[in-house]
N, CA, C, O and the ligand as a Tripos MOL2 file, in Angstrom:
@<TRIPOS>MOLECULE
protein
  289   287    73     0     0
PROTEIN
NO_CHARGES

@<TRIPOS>ATOM
      1 N         -35.7240  -81.2780 -210.9450 N.3       1 MET1
      2 CA        -35.4960  -81.6190 -209.5700 C.3       1 MET1
      3 C         -36.6170  -81.0440 -208.7860 C.2       1 MET1
      4 O         -36.9760  -79.8870 -209.0050 O.2       1 MET1
      5 N         -37.1940  -81.7810 -207.8840 N.am      2 ASN2
      6 CA        -38.2380  -81.3070 -207.0550 C.3       2 ASN2
      7 C         -38.1290  -82.1740 -205.7880 C.2       2 ASN2
      8 O         -37.3640  -83.1330 -205.6930 O.2       2 ASN2
      9 N         -38.9810  -81.7390 -204.8070 N.am      3 SER3
     10 CA        -38.9100  -82.4300 -203.5500 C.3       3 SER3
     11 C         -40.3160  -82.6680 -202.9090 C.2       3 SER3
     12 O         -41.2800  -81.9520 -203.1780 O.2       3 SER3
     13 N         -40.3620  -83.6540 -202.0990 N.am      4 ILE4
     14 CA        -41.5090  -84.0510 -201.3870 C.3       4 ILE4
     15 C         -41.2190  -84.2060 -199.8780 C.2       4 ILE4
     16 O         -40.2080  -84.7960 -199.4950 O.2       4 ILE4
     17 N         -42.0700  -83.6990 -199.0730 N.am      5 ASP5
     18 CA        -41.8690  -83.8840 -197.6240 C.3       5 ASP5
     19 C         -42.9880  -84.7200 -197.0930 C.2       5 ASP5
     20 O         -44.1570  -84.5440 -197.4380 O.2       5 ASP5
     21 N         -42.6040  -85.6280 -196.2500 N.am      6 LEU6
     22 CA        -43.6470  -86.5330 -195.5820 C.3       6 LEU6
     23 C         -43.5960  -86.5570 -194.0600 C.2       6 LEU6
     24 O         -42.5260  -86.4130 -193.4690 O.2       6 LEU6
     25 N         -44.7120  -86.7330 -193.4470 N.am      7 ASN7
     26 CA        -44.6480  -87.0460 -192.1070 C.3       7 ASN7
     27 C         -44.7170  -88.5200 -191.9730 C.2       7 ASN7
     28 O         -45.5310  -89.1670 -192.6320 O.2       7 ASN7
     29 N         -43.8600  -89.0940 -191.1080 N.am      8 VAL8
     30 CA        -43.7790  -90.4640 -191.0290 C.3       8 VAL8
     31 C         -44.0660  -90.8670 -189.5970 C.2       8 VAL8
     32 O         -43.3640  -90.4040 -188.6980 O.2       8 VAL8
     33 N         -45.0690  -91.7130 -189.3330 N.am      9 LYS9
     34 CA        -45.3730  -92.0820 -187.9340 C.3       9 LYS9
     35 C         -44.7450  -93.4580 -187.6030 C.2       9 LYS9
     36 O         -44.7030  -94.3470 -188.4540 O.2       9 LYS9
     37 N         -44.2980  -93.6050 -186.4480 N.am     10 GLY10
     38 CA        -43.8830  -94.9740 -185.9880 C.3      10 GLY10
     39 C         -42.4550  -95.2610 -185.9520 C.2      10 GLY10
     40 O         -42.0250  -96.3560 -185.5900 O.2      10 GLY10
     41 N         -41.6570  -94.2200 -186.3510 N.am     11 MET11
     42 CA        -40.2230  -94.4880 -186.2260 C.3      11 MET11
     43 C         -39.7100  -94.2970 -184.8250 C.2      11 MET11
     44 O         -40.0090  -93.2990 -184.1680 O.2      11 MET11
     45 N         -38.9310  -95.2640 -184.3680 N.am     12 SER12
     46 CA        -38.5250  -95.1580 -182.9530 C.3      12 SER12
     47 C         -37.0130  -95.3640 -182.7560 C.2      12 SER12
     48 O         -36.5190  -95.2050 -181.6400 O.2      12 SER12
     49 N         -36.3020  -95.7000 -183.7770 N.am     13 CYS13
     50 CA        -34.7930  -95.9340 -183.6500 C.3      13 CYS13
     51 C         -34.1410  -95.8510 -184.9560 C.2      13 CYS13
     52 O         -34.7840  -95.7290 -185.9990 O.2      13 CYS13
     53 N         -32.7980  -95.9190 -184.9010 N.am     14 GLN14
     54 CA        -32.0730  -95.8570 -186.2010 C.3      14 GLN14
     55 C         -32.3920  -96.8290 -187.2030 C.2      14 GLN14
     56 O         -32.3130  -96.5740 -188.4050 O.2      14 GLN14
     57 N         -32.7740  -98.0140 -186.7090 N.am     15 SER15
     58 CA        -33.1370  -99.0790 -187.6450 C.3      15 SER15
     59 C         -34.3830  -98.7400 -188.4410 C.2      15 SER15
     60 O         -34.5030  -99.0180 -189.6340 O.2      15 SER15
     61 N         -35.3270  -98.1070 -187.6950 N.am     16 CYS16
     62 CA        -36.5190  -97.5740 -188.4070 C.3      16 CYS16
     63 C         -36.0420  -96.5950 -189.4800 C.2      16 CYS16
     64 O         -36.4520  -96.7300 -190.6330 O.2      16 CYS16
     65 N         -35.2120  -95.6380 -189.1620 N.am     17 VAL17
     66 CA        -34.7430  -94.7280 -190.0960 C.3      17 VAL17
     67 C         -34.1570  -95.4790 -191.3680 C.2      17 VAL17
     68 O         -34.4230  -95.0660 -192.4960 O.2      17 VAL17
     69 N         -33.4180  -96.5010 -191.1760 N.am     18 LYS18
     70 CA        -32.8970  -97.2590 -192.2950 C.3      18 LYS18
     71 C         -33.9390  -97.8600 -193.1610 C.2      18 LYS18
     72 O         -33.8030  -97.8440 -194.3840 O.2      18 LYS18
     73 N         -35.1080  -98.4600 -192.5120 N.am     19 HIS19
     74 CA        -36.1160  -98.9680 -193.2480 C.3      19 HIS19
     75 C         -36.8330  -98.0360 -194.0480 C.2      19 HIS19
     76 O         -37.2240  -98.3140 -195.1810 O.2      19 HIS19
     77 N         -37.0280  -96.8840 -193.4660 N.am     20 VAL20
     78 CA        -37.7190  -95.6870 -194.1260 C.3      20 VAL20
     79 C         -36.8430  -95.3050 -195.2820 C.2      20 VAL20
     80 O         -37.3420  -95.2210 -196.4040 O.2      20 VAL20
     81 N         -35.5260  -95.0600 -195.0760 N.am     21 GLU21
     82 CA        -34.6770  -94.6030 -196.1840 C.3      21 GLU21
     83 C         -34.7130  -95.5970 -197.3260 C.2      21 GLU21
     84 O         -34.8070  -95.2160 -198.4920 O.2      21 GLU21
     85 N         -34.6370  -96.8730 -196.9850 N.am     22 ASN22
     86 CA        -34.4950  -97.8040 -198.0540 C.3      22 ASN22
     87 C         -35.9270  -97.9350 -198.8640 C.2      22 ASN22
     88 O         -35.9400  -98.1020 -200.0840 O.2      22 ASN22
     89 N         -36.9570  -97.8570 -198.1900 N.am     23 ALA23
     90 CA        -38.2440  -97.9080 -198.8120 C.3      23 ALA23
     91 C         -38.4620  -96.6790 -199.7540 C.2      23 ALA23
     92 O         -39.0990  -96.7950 -200.8010 O.2      23 ALA23
     93 N         -37.8910  -95.4580 -199.3320 N.am     24 ILE24
     94 CA        -37.9770  -94.3420 -200.1440 C.3      24 ILE24
     95 C         -37.0050  -94.4650 -201.3610 C.2      24 ILE24
     96 O         -37.3490  -94.0700 -202.4750 O.2      24 ILE24
     97 N         -35.9040  -94.9690 -201.1430 N.am     25 LYS25
     98 CA        -34.8720  -95.0850 -202.2200 C.3      25 LYS25
     99 C         -35.2770  -96.1410 -203.2940 C.2      25 LYS25
    100 O         -34.7550  -96.1700 -204.4090 O.2      25 LYS25
    101 N         -36.2280  -96.9900 -202.8830 N.am     26 SER26
    102 CA        -36.7390  -98.0000 -203.8430 C.3      26 SER26
    103 C         -37.6040  -97.3470 -204.9160 C.2      26 SER26
    104 O         -37.9510  -98.0210 -205.8860 O.2      26 SER26
    105 N         -37.9670  -96.0840 -204.7960 N.am     27 ILE27
    106 CA        -38.8370  -95.4700 -205.6560 C.3      27 ILE27
    107 C         -37.9750  -94.8030 -206.8460 C.2      27 ILE27
    108 O         -36.9790  -94.1350 -206.5710 O.2      27 ILE27
    109 N         -38.3330  -94.9770 -207.9850 N.am     28 THR28
    110 CA        -37.5880  -94.3530 -209.1580 C.3      28 THR28
    111 C         -37.5150  -92.7610 -209.0870 C.2      28 THR28
    112 O         -38.4790  -92.0480 -208.8080 O.2      28 THR28
    113 N         -36.2740  -92.3250 -209.3700 N.am     29 GLY29
    114 CA        -36.1150  -90.9010 -209.4960 C.3      29 GLY29
    115 C         -35.5880  -90.3330 -208.1500 C.2      29 GLY29
    116 O         -35.2030  -89.1650 -208.1920 O.2      29 GLY29
    117 N         -35.5190  -90.9270 -207.0680 N.am     30 VAL30
    118 CA        -35.0110  -90.4340 -205.8330 C.3      30 VAL30
    119 C         -33.5460  -90.2520 -205.8860 C.2      30 VAL30
    120 O         -32.8350  -91.2300 -206.1210 O.2      30 VAL30
    121 N         -33.0220  -89.0520 -205.6820 N.am     31 THR31
    122 CA        -31.6460  -88.9060 -205.5830 C.3      31 THR31
    123 C         -31.1030  -88.6090 -204.1240 C.2      31 THR31
    124 O         -29.9210  -88.7970 -203.8340 O.2      31 THR31
    125 N         -31.9990  -88.1550 -203.2660 N.am     32 MET32
    126 CA        -31.5730  -87.9370 -201.9110 C.3      32 MET32
    127 C         -32.7780  -87.9890 -200.9270 C.2      32 MET32
    128 O         -33.8750  -87.5040 -201.2030 O.2      32 MET32
    129 N         -32.4980  -88.5850 -199.8130 N.am     33 VAL33
    130 CA        -33.5540  -88.6370 -198.7350 C.3      33 VAL33
    131 C         -32.8520  -88.3570 -197.3470 C.2      33 VAL33
    132 O         -31.8070  -88.9000 -196.9870 O.2      33 VAL33
    133 N         -33.5330  -87.4830 -196.6600 N.am     34 VAL34
    134 CA        -33.1070  -87.0880 -195.2590 C.3      34 VAL34
    135 C         -34.1920  -87.4390 -194.4140 C.2      34 VAL34
    136 O         -35.3080  -86.9520 -194.5900 O.2      34 VAL34
    137 N         -33.9180  -88.3290 -193.4220 N.am     35 VAL35
    138 CA        -34.9350  -88.7790 -192.4850 C.3      35 VAL35
    139 C         -34.6750  -88.1290 -191.0960 C.2      35 VAL35
    140 O         -33.5810  -88.2520 -190.5460 O.2      35 VAL35
    141 N         -35.6840  -87.4480 -190.5520 N.am     36 ASP36
    142 CA        -35.5840  -86.8190 -189.2750 C.3      36 ASP36
    143 C         -36.3980  -87.7090 -188.2790 C.2      36 ASP36
    144 O         -37.6280  -87.6560 -188.2450 O.2      36 ASP36
    145 N         -35.6510  -88.5400 -187.4600 N.am     37 LEU37
    146 CA        -36.1830  -89.4340 -186.5970 C.3      37 LEU37
    147 C         -36.9890  -88.7360 -185.4970 C.2      37 LEU37
    148 O         -38.1030  -89.1770 -185.2140 O.2      37 LEU37
    149 N         -36.5080  -87.7180 -184.8900 N.am     38 THR38
    150 CA        -37.2360  -86.9580 -183.7090 C.3      38 THR38
    151 C         -38.4110  -86.2210 -184.2740 C.2      38 THR38
    152 O         -39.4780  -86.2360 -183.6610 O.2      38 THR38
    153 N         -38.2820  -85.5720 -185.4140 N.am     39 GLY39
    154 CA        -39.3760  -84.8550 -185.9360 C.3      39 GLY39
    155 C         -40.3470  -85.7550 -186.6890 C.2      39 GLY39
    156 O         -41.4280  -85.2830 -187.0410 O.2      39 GLY39
    157 N         -40.0400  -86.9970 -186.9540 N.am     40 GLY40
    158 CA        -40.9420  -87.8320 -187.7460 C.3      40 GLY40
    159 C         -41.1980  -87.3910 -189.1640 C.2      40 GLY40
    160 O         -42.3220  -87.4030 -189.6660 O.2      40 GLY40
    161 N         -40.0840  -86.9930 -189.7980 N.am     41 ARG41
    162 CA        -40.2840  -86.4560 -191.2020 C.3      41 ARG41
    163 C         -39.2100  -87.0980 -192.0800 C.2      41 ARG41
    164 O         -38.1590  -87.5810 -191.6600 O.2      41 ARG41
    165 N         -39.6300  -87.0370 -193.4190 N.am     42 ALA42
    166 CA        -38.7390  -87.4290 -194.4080 C.3      42 ALA42
    167 C         -38.6810  -86.3950 -195.5370 C.2      42 ALA42
    168 O         -39.7370  -86.0090 -196.0370 O.2      42 ALA42
    169 N         -37.5350  -85.9380 -195.9530 N.am     43 HIS43
    170 CA        -37.3580  -85.0150 -197.0340 C.3      43 HIS43
    171 C         -36.7690  -85.7500 -198.2010 C.2      43 HIS43
    172 O         -35.6770  -86.3140 -198.1200 O.2      43 HIS43
    173 N         -37.5120  -85.7390 -199.3020 N.am     44 ILE44
    174 CA        -37.0460  -86.4850 -200.5330 C.3      44 ILE44
    175 C         -36.7740  -85.4930 -201.5920 C.2      44 ILE44
    176 O         -37.5280  -84.5320 -201.7490 O.2      44 ILE44
    177 N         -35.7020  -85.6870 -202.3440 N.am     45 GLU45
    178 CA        -35.3240  -84.8730 -203.5670 C.3      45 GLU45
    179 C         -35.0660  -85.9230 -204.6900 C.2      45 GLU45
    180 O         -34.6210  -87.0470 -204.4580 O.2      45 GLU45
    181 N         -35.3900  -85.4470 -205.9400 N.am     46 GLY46
    182 CA        -35.0530  -86.0820 -207.0590 C.3      46 GLY46
    183 C         -35.9030  -85.6870 -208.3430 C.2      46 GLY46
    184 O         -36.5110  -84.6170 -208.3340 O.2      46 GLY46
    185 N         -35.9510  -86.4370 -209.3270 N.am     47 GLU47
    186 CA        -36.7410  -86.2580 -210.4240 C.3      47 GLU47
    187 C         -38.1270  -87.0700 -210.0760 C.2      47 GLU47
    188 O         -38.3060  -88.2290 -210.4510 O.2      47 GLU47
    189 N         -38.9930  -86.3930 -209.3890 N.am     48 LEU48
    190 CA        -40.0990  -87.0890 -208.7640 C.3      48 LEU48
    191 C         -41.3740  -86.6590 -209.4990 C.2      48 LEU48
    192 O         -41.5180  -85.5790 -210.0710 O.2      48 LEU48
    193 N         -42.2820  -87.6420 -209.4100 N.am     49 GLU49
    194 CA        -43.7420  -87.2780 -209.8040 C.3      49 GLU49
    195 C         -44.3100  -86.3580 -208.6770 C.2      49 GLU49
    196 O         -43.8470  -86.4230 -207.5380 O.2      49 GLU49
    197 N         -45.2170  -85.5870 -208.9730 N.am     50 GLU50
    198 CA        -45.7900  -84.6720 -208.0200 C.3      50 GLU50
    199 C         -46.5320  -85.5400 -206.9310 C.2      50 GLU50
    200 O         -46.7880  -85.0580 -205.8270 O.2      50 GLU50
    201 N         -46.8310  -86.6850 -207.2320 N.am     51 ASP51
    202 CA        -47.6870  -87.6110 -206.4720 C.3      51 ASP51
    203 C         -46.8810  -88.2260 -205.2670 C.2      51 ASP51
    204 O         -45.8220  -88.8080 -205.5030 O.2      51 ASP51
    205 N         -47.3190  -88.1180 -204.0800 N.am     52 ALA52
    206 CA        -46.6080  -88.6920 -202.8930 C.3      52 ALA52
    207 C         -47.1070  -90.0660 -202.6760 C.2      52 ALA52
    208 O         -46.5140  -90.7820 -201.8690 O.2      52 ALA52
    209 N         -48.1540  -90.5100 -203.3270 N.am     53 GLN53
    210 CA        -48.7280  -91.8500 -203.0050 C.3      53 GLN53
    211 C         -47.6700  -93.1000 -203.1690 C.2      53 GLN53
    212 O         -47.6720  -94.0190 -202.3500 O.2      53 GLN53
    213 N         -46.8470  -93.0710 -204.1860 N.am     54 PRO54
    214 CA        -45.8580  -94.2060 -204.1580 C.3      54 PRO54
    215 C         -45.0360  -94.3410 -202.9980 C.2      54 PRO54
    216 O         -44.6670  -95.4410 -202.5890 O.2      54 PRO54
    217 N         -44.7150  -93.1700 -202.4120 N.am     55 PHE55
    218 CA        -43.8420  -93.1990 -201.1540 C.3      55 PHE55
    219 C         -44.7250  -93.6390 -199.8770 C.2      55 PHE55
    220 O         -44.2900  -94.3600 -198.9790 O.2      55 PHE55
    221 N         -45.9080  -93.1520 -199.9200 N.am     56 ILE56
    222 CA        -46.7710  -93.4540 -198.8380 C.3      56 ILE56
    223 C         -47.1180  -94.9410 -198.8060 C.2      56 ILE56
    224 O         -47.2090  -95.5350 -197.7310 O.2      56 ILE56
    225 N         -47.3210  -95.5740 -200.0410 N.am     57 LYS57
    226 CA        -47.5290  -96.9420 -200.1910 C.3      57 LYS57
    227 C         -46.3360  -97.8450 -199.8670 C.2      57 LYS57
    228 O         -46.4620  -98.9200 -199.2810 O.2      57 LYS57
    229 N         -45.1910  -97.3480 -200.2780 N.am     58 ALA58
    230 CA        -43.8710  -98.1630 -199.8260 C.3      58 ALA58
    231 C         -43.6800  -98.1360 -198.4130 C.2      58 ALA58
    232 O         -43.3160  -99.1540 -197.8230 O.2      58 ALA58
    233 N         -43.9030  -97.0110 -197.7910 N.am     59 LEU59
    234 CA        -43.7340  -96.8760 -196.2750 C.3      59 LEU59
    235 C         -44.7700  -97.7070 -195.5440 C.2      59 LEU59
    236 O         -44.4670  -98.3280 -194.5250 O.2      59 LEU59
    237 N         -45.9620  -97.7230 -196.0480 N.am     60 GLU60
    238 CA        -47.0060  -98.5480 -195.4640 C.3      60 GLU60
    239 C         -46.5770  -99.9610 -195.4420 C.2      60 GLU60
    240 O         -46.7490 -100.6160 -194.4140 O.2      60 GLU60
    241 N         -45.9760 -100.5420 -196.5960 N.am     61 LEU61
    242 CA        -45.6360 -101.9210 -196.6640 C.3      61 LEU61
    243 C         -44.5570 -102.2550 -195.6440 C.2      61 LEU61
    244 O         -44.3920 -103.4130 -195.2580 O.2      61 LEU61
    245 N         -43.7660 -101.1540 -195.1760 N.am     62 GLU62
    246 CA        -42.7490 -101.4230 -194.1670 C.3      62 GLU62
    247 C         -43.3730 -101.2240 -192.7360 C.2      62 GLU62
    248 O         -42.7020 -101.4040 -191.7200 O.2      62 GLU62
    249 N         -44.6420 -100.8570 -192.7120 N.am     63 GLY63
    250 CA        -45.2410 -100.6670 -191.4410 C.3      63 GLY63
    251 C         -45.2830  -99.3030 -190.7920 C.2      63 GLY63
    252 O         -45.5490  -99.1460 -189.6010 O.2      63 GLY63
    253 N         -44.9950  -98.2850 -191.6680 N.am     64 TYR64
    254 CA        -45.0290  -96.8780 -191.1600 C.3      64 TYR64
    255 C         -46.0740  -96.1500 -191.9060 C.2      64 TYR64
    256 O         -46.2250  -96.2790 -193.1210 O.2      64 TYR64
    257 N         -46.8670  -95.3010 -191.0800 N.am     65 GLU65
    258 CA        -47.9160  -94.5960 -191.6360 C.3      65 GLU65
    259 C         -47.3530  -93.2500 -192.0570 C.2      65 GLU65
    260 O         -46.6720  -92.5910 -191.2710 O.2      65 GLU65
    261 N         -47.6360  -92.8200 -193.3250 N.am     66 ALA66
    262 CA        -46.9780  -91.6010 -193.7620 C.3      66 ALA66
    263 C         -48.0340  -90.7060 -194.4530 C.2      66 ALA66
    264 O         -49.0160  -91.2110 -194.9960 O.2      66 ALA66
    265 N         -47.8290  -89.4350 -194.4280 N.am     67 PHE67
    266 CA        -48.6750  -88.6080 -195.1590 C.3      67 PHE67
    267 C         -47.9100  -87.3710 -195.6220 C.2      67 PHE67
    268 O         -46.8900  -87.0040 -195.0390 O.2      67 PHE67
    269 N         -48.4240  -86.7230 -196.6960 N.am     68 GLU68
    270 CA        -47.6510  -85.6060 -197.2710 C.3      68 GLU68
    271 C         -47.6530  -84.4790 -196.2800 C.2      68 GLU68
    272 O         -48.6410  -84.2350 -195.5880 O.2      68 GLU68
    273 N         -46.5710  -83.8170 -196.2210 N.am     69 TYR69
    274 CA        -46.3980  -82.6800 -195.3610 C.3      69 TYR69
    275 C         -46.1600  -81.4350 -196.2840 C.2      69 TYR69
    276 O         -45.1700  -81.4260 -197.0170 O.2      69 TYR69
    277 N         -47.0170  -80.4120 -196.2680 N.am     70 ARG70
    278 CA        -46.7380  -79.2240 -197.0920 C.3      70 ARG70
    279 C         -46.3140  -78.0910 -196.2400 C.2      70 ARG70
    280 O         -47.0290  -77.7210 -195.3080 O.2      70 ARG70
    281 N         -45.1090  -77.4840 -196.5340 N.am     71 ASP71
    282 CA        -44.5640  -76.3880 -195.8460 C.3      71 ASP71
    283 C         -44.9880  -75.1200 -196.5770 C.2      71 ASP71
    284 O         -44.2420  -74.6150 -197.4160 O.2      71 ASP71
    285 N         -46.1960  -74.5900 -196.2650 N.am     72 THR72
    286 CA        -46.6570  -73.4820 -197.0300 C.3      72 THR72
    287 C         -46.8030  -72.3000 -196.0730 C.2      72 THR72
    288 O         -47.1920  -71.2100 -196.4930 O.2      72 THR72
    289 CU        -36.7890  -98.8570 -184.9590 Cu       73 CU73
@<TRIPOS>BOND
     1     1     2 1
     2     2     3 1
     3     3     4 2
     4     3     5 am
     5     5     6 1
     6     6     7 1
     7     7     8 2
     8     7     9 am
     9     9    10 1
    10    10    11 1
    11    11    12 2
    12    11    13 am
    13    13    14 1
    14    14    15 1
    15    15    16 2
    16    15    17 am
    17    17    18 1
    18    18    19 1
    19    19    20 2
    20    19    21 am
    21    21    22 1
    22    22    23 1
    23    23    24 2
    24    23    25 am
    25    25    26 1
    26    26    27 1
    27    27    28 2
    28    27    29 am
    29    29    30 1
    30    30    31 1
    31    31    32 2
    32    31    33 am
    33    33    34 1
    34    34    35 1
    35    35    36 2
    36    35    37 am
    37    37    38 1
    38    38    39 1
    39    39    40 2
    40    39    41 am
    41    41    42 1
    42    42    43 1
    43    43    44 2
    44    43    45 am
    45    45    46 1
    46    46    47 1
    47    47    48 2
    48    47    49 am
    49    49    50 1
    50    50    51 1
    51    51    52 2
    52    51    53 am
    53    53    54 1
    54    54    55 1
    55    55    56 2
    56    55    57 am
    57    57    58 1
    58    58    59 1
    59    59    60 2
    60    59    61 am
    61    61    62 1
    62    62    63 1
    63    63    64 2
    64    63    65 am
    65    65    66 1
    66    66    67 1
    67    67    68 2
    68    67    69 am
    69    69    70 1
    70    70    71 1
    71    71    72 2
    72    71    73 am
    73    73    74 1
    74    74    75 1
    75    75    76 2
    76    75    77 am
    77    77    78 1
    78    78    79 1
    79    79    80 2
    80    79    81 am
    81    81    82 1
    82    82    83 1
    83    83    84 2
    84    83    85 am
    85    85    86 1
    86    86    87 1
    87    87    88 2
    88    87    89 am
    89    89    90 1
    90    90    91 1
    91    91    92 2
    92    91    93 am
    93    93    94 1
    94    94    95 1
    95    95    96 2
    96    95    97 am
    97    97    98 1
    98    98    99 1
    99    99   100 2
   100    99   101 am
   101   101   102 1
   102   102   103 1
   103   103   104 2
   104   103   105 am
   105   105   106 1
   106   106   107 1
   107   107   108 2
   108   107   109 am
   109   109   110 1
   110   110   111 1
   111   111   112 2
   112   111   113 am
   113   113   114 1
   114   114   115 1
   115   115   116 2
   116   115   117 am
   117   117   118 1
   118   118   119 1
   119   119   120 2
   120   119   121 am
   121   121   122 1
   122   122   123 1
   123   123   124 2
   124   123   125 am
   125   125   126 1
   126   126   127 1
   127   127   128 2
   128   127   129 am
   129   129   130 1
   130   130   131 1
   131   131   132 2
   132   131   133 am
   133   133   134 1
   134   134   135 1
   135   135   136 2
   136   135   137 am
   137   137   138 1
   138   138   139 1
   139   139   140 2
   140   139   141 am
   141   141   142 1
   142   142   143 1
   143   143   144 2
   144   143   145 am
   145   145   146 1
   146   146   147 1
   147   147   148 2
   148   147   149 am
   149   149   150 1
   150   150   151 1
   151   151   152 2
   152   151   153 am
   153   153   154 1
   154   154   155 1
   155   155   156 2
   156   155   157 am
   157   157   158 1
   158   158   159 1
   159   159   160 2
   160   159   161 am
   161   161   162 1
   162   162   163 1
   163   163   164 2
   164   163   165 am
   165   165   166 1
   166   166   167 1
   167   167   168 2
   168   167   169 am
   169   169   170 1
   170   170   171 1
   171   171   172 2
   172   171   173 am
   173   173   174 1
   174   174   175 1
   175   175   176 2
   176   175   177 am
   177   177   178 1
   178   178   179 1
   179   179   180 2
   180   179   181 am
   181   181   182 1
   182   182   183 1
   183   183   184 2
   184   183   185 am
   185   185   186 1
   186   186   187 1
   187   187   188 2
   188   187   189 am
   189   189   190 1
   190   190   191 1
   191   191   192 2
   192   191   193 am
   193   193   194 1
   194   194   195 1
   195   195   196 2
   196   195   197 am
   197   197   198 1
   198   198   199 1
   199   199   200 2
   200   199   201 am
   201   201   202 1
   202   202   203 1
   203   203   204 2
   204   203   205 am
   205   205   206 1
   206   206   207 1
   207   207   208 2
   208   207   209 am
   209   209   210 1
   210   210   211 1
   211   211   212 2
   212   211   213 am
   213   213   214 1
   214   214   215 1
   215   215   216 2
   216   215   217 am
   217   217   218 1
   218   218   219 1
   219   219   220 2
   220   219   221 am
   221   221   222 1
   222   222   223 1
   223   223   224 2
   224   223   225 am
   225   225   226 1
   226   226   227 1
   227   227   228 2
   228   227   229 am
   229   229   230 1
   230   230   231 1
   231   231   232 2
   232   231   233 am
   233   233   234 1
   234   234   235 1
   235   235   236 2
   236   235   237 am
   237   237   238 1
   238   238   239 1
   239   239   240 2
   240   239   241 am
   241   241   242 1
   242   242   243 1
   243   243   244 2
   244   243   245 am
   245   245   246 1
   246   246   247 1
   247   247   248 2
   248   247   249 am
   249   249   250 1
   250   250   251 1
   251   251   252 2
   252   251   253 am
   253   253   254 1
   254   254   255 1
   255   255   256 2
   256   255   257 am
   257   257   258 1
   258   258   259 1
   259   259   260 2
   260   259   261 am
   261   261   262 1
   262   262   263 1
   263   263   264 2
   264   263   265 am
   265   265   266 1
   266   266   267 1
   267   267   268 2
   268   267   269 am
   269   269   270 1
   270   270   271 1
   271   271   272 2
   272   271   273 am
   273   273   274 1
   274   274   275 1
   275   275   276 2
   276   275   277 am
   277   277   278 1
   278   278   279 1
   279   279   280 2
   280   279   281 am
   281   281   282 1
   282   282   283 1
   283   283   284 2
   284   283   285 am
   285   285   286 1
   286   286   287 1
   287   287   288 2
@<TRIPOS>SUBSTRUCTURE
     1 MET1         2 RESIDUE 1 A MET
     2 ASN2         6 RESIDUE 1 A ASN
     3 SER3        10 RESIDUE 1 A SER
     4 ILE4        14 RESIDUE 1 A ILE
     5 ASP5        18 RESIDUE 1 A ASP
     6 LEU6        22 RESIDUE 1 A LEU
     7 ASN7        26 RESIDUE 1 A ASN
     8 VAL8        30 RESIDUE 1 A VAL
     9 LYS9        34 RESIDUE 1 A LYS
    10 GLY10       38 RESIDUE 1 A GLY
    11 MET11       42 RESIDUE 1 A MET
    12 SER12       46 RESIDUE 1 A SER
    13 CYS13       50 RESIDUE 1 A CYS
    14 GLN14       54 RESIDUE 1 A GLN
    15 SER15       58 RESIDUE 1 A SER
    16 CYS16       62 RESIDUE 1 A CYS
    17 VAL17       66 RESIDUE 1 A VAL
    18 LYS18       70 RESIDUE 1 A LYS
    19 HIS19       74 RESIDUE 1 A HIS
    20 VAL20       78 RESIDUE 1 A VAL
    21 GLU21       82 RESIDUE 1 A GLU
    22 ASN22       86 RESIDUE 1 A ASN
    23 ALA23       90 RESIDUE 1 A ALA
    24 ILE24       94 RESIDUE 1 A ILE
    25 LYS25       98 RESIDUE 1 A LYS
    26 SER26      102 RESIDUE 1 A SER
    27 ILE27      106 RESIDUE 1 A ILE
    28 THR28      110 RESIDUE 1 A THR
    29 GLY29      114 RESIDUE 1 A GLY
    30 VAL30      118 RESIDUE 1 A VAL
    31 THR31      122 RESIDUE 1 A THR
    32 MET32      126 RESIDUE 1 A MET
    33 VAL33      130 RESIDUE 1 A VAL
    34 VAL34      134 RESIDUE 1 A VAL
    35 VAL35      138 RESIDUE 1 A VAL
    36 ASP36      142 RESIDUE 1 A ASP
    37 LEU37      146 RESIDUE 1 A LEU
    38 THR38      150 RESIDUE 1 A THR
    39 GLY39      154 RESIDUE 1 A GLY
    40 GLY40      158 RESIDUE 1 A GLY
    41 ARG41      162 RESIDUE 1 A ARG
    42 ALA42      166 RESIDUE 1 A ALA
    43 HIS43      170 RESIDUE 1 A HIS
    44 ILE44      174 RESIDUE 1 A ILE
    45 GLU45      178 RESIDUE 1 A GLU
    46 GLY46      182 RESIDUE 1 A GLY
    47 GLU47      186 RESIDUE 1 A GLU
    48 LEU48      190 RESIDUE 1 A LEU
    49 GLU49      194 RESIDUE 1 A GLU
    50 GLU50      198 RESIDUE 1 A GLU
    51 ASP51      202 RESIDUE 1 A ASP
    52 ALA52      206 RESIDUE 1 A ALA
    53 GLN53      210 RESIDUE 1 A GLN
    54 PRO54      214 RESIDUE 1 A PRO
    55 PHE55      218 RESIDUE 1 A PHE
    56 ILE56      222 RESIDUE 1 A ILE
    57 LYS57      226 RESIDUE 1 A LYS
    58 ALA58      230 RESIDUE 1 A ALA
    59 LEU59      234 RESIDUE 1 A LEU
    60 GLU60      238 RESIDUE 1 A GLU
    61 LEU61      242 RESIDUE 1 A LEU
    62 GLU62      246 RESIDUE 1 A GLU
    63 GLY63      250 RESIDUE 1 A GLY
    64 TYR64      254 RESIDUE 1 A TYR
    65 GLU65      258 RESIDUE 1 A GLU
    66 ALA66      262 RESIDUE 1 A ALA
    67 PHE67      266 RESIDUE 1 A PHE
    68 GLU68      270 RESIDUE 1 A GLU
    69 TYR69      274 RESIDUE 1 A TYR
    70 ARG70      278 RESIDUE 1 A ARG
    71 ASP71      282 RESIDUE 1 A ASP
    72 THR72      286 RESIDUE 1 A THR
    73 CU73       289 GROUP 0 **** ****
């Protein structure tokens, strides 16, 4: 079990949140996703590859710019 945090740009309402959630859940291994609309963030948990690229690509297809956020 590991986690990935993303900054997601362009979310403006609950329907954006749903789009982002669904795009993230379409990736294999995801068990949980929490989207923070006001903070513009997505927290993802599951049996994930270390690579955030599949998530970034899936969100791009939905029209949201995303990049990995590291809380160090
Ligand atoms: Cu929206």
